[in-house]
C-alpha positions as CSV (number, residue, x, y, z in Angstrom):
1,M,25.1,8.7,-3.2
2,E,26.0,6.9,-6.5
3,T,26.4,4.0,-4.3
4,I,22.6,3.9,-2.5
5,L,21.0,4.7,-6.1
6,T,23.1,1.6,-7.4
7,W,21.9,-0.6,-4.4
8,I,18.1,1.1,-4.5
9,V,17.7,0.2,-8.6
10,D,19.6,-3.7,-8.1
11,N,17.3,-4.6,-5.1
12,W,14.0,-2.7,-6.8
13,D,12.1,-6.2,-6.2
14,G,12.6,-7.1,-3.2
15,I,12.1,-3.6,-1.8
16,F,8.7,-3.5,-3.4
17,K,8.7,-6.9,-1.7
18,W,8.9,-6.0,1.7
19,F,7.3,-2.8,1.8
20,G,4.4,-5.6,0.7
21,V,4.5,-7.6,3.5
22,A,5.2,-4.6,5.9
23,V,1.9,-3.5,4.7
24,T,-0.2,-6.6,4.9
25,T,1.3,-7.5,8.4
26,S,0.4,-4.2,10.0
27,S,-3.1,-3.9,8.1
28,L,-3.9,-7.4,9.7
29,V,-2.0,-6.8,13.1
30,I,-3.7,-3.3,13.8
31,K,-7.4,-5.1,12.5
32,A,-6.9,-7.6,15.0
33,T,-6.6,-5.8,17.8
34,P,-9.4,-4.8,19.9
35,T,-9.2,-0.4,20.1
36,Q,-10.0,1.2,17.2
37,K,-7.6,4.4,18.1
38,D,-4.9,2.8,15.6
39,D,-7.2,2.0,13.2
40,G,-7.6,5.3,12.5
41,L,-4.4,6.0,12.6
42,W,-3.3,3.1,9.7
43,G,-5.9,4.2,8.1
44,K,-4.5,7.7,7.7
45,A,-1.5,5.8,7.1
46,L,-3.0,4.0,3.8
47,K,-4.3,6.9,2.4
48,V,-0.8,8.3,2.6
49,L,0.6,5.4,0.5
50,D,-2.3,5.1,-1.6
51,Y,-1.3,8.5,-2.7
52,I,2.2,7.8,-3.7
53,S,1.1,4.6,-5.4
54,I,2.2,4.3,-9.1
55,V,-0.7,1.5,-8.9
56,N,-3.6,3.7,-7.9
57,T,-3.9,6.1,-10.7
58,P,-6.9,7.2,-10.9
59,S,-8.1,6.0,-14.1
60,N,-7.3,2.1,-12.5
61,K,-9.4,3.3,-9.5
62,E,-12.4,4.3,-11.8
63,K,-12.0,0.8,-13.6
64,L,-11.9,-1.1,-10.4
65,A,-15.2,0.5,-9.0
66,K,-17.0,0.2,-13.1
67,L,-15.9,-3.7,-12.5
68,A,-17.0,-3.7,-9.2
69,K,-20.2,-2.8,-10.4
70,K,-20.8,-5.4,-13.0
71,G,-20.5,-7.8,-10.7
72,K,-23.5,-7.2,-8.1
């Protein structure tokens, strides 16, 4: 178990990079397909990822909403 945790700590930046690449690529491929069924499934998956995200906190979402209103 200690070896796995050590590997995760040592490769943290790469894990985030490839996770981001996978999410972005999946989003592009799914949006390019004509069916709506996969869009719905991917939307649910993104909601889960958004929920566990350390970046998308409620306070950050509120700040982004305020900035979006100012931009209009």
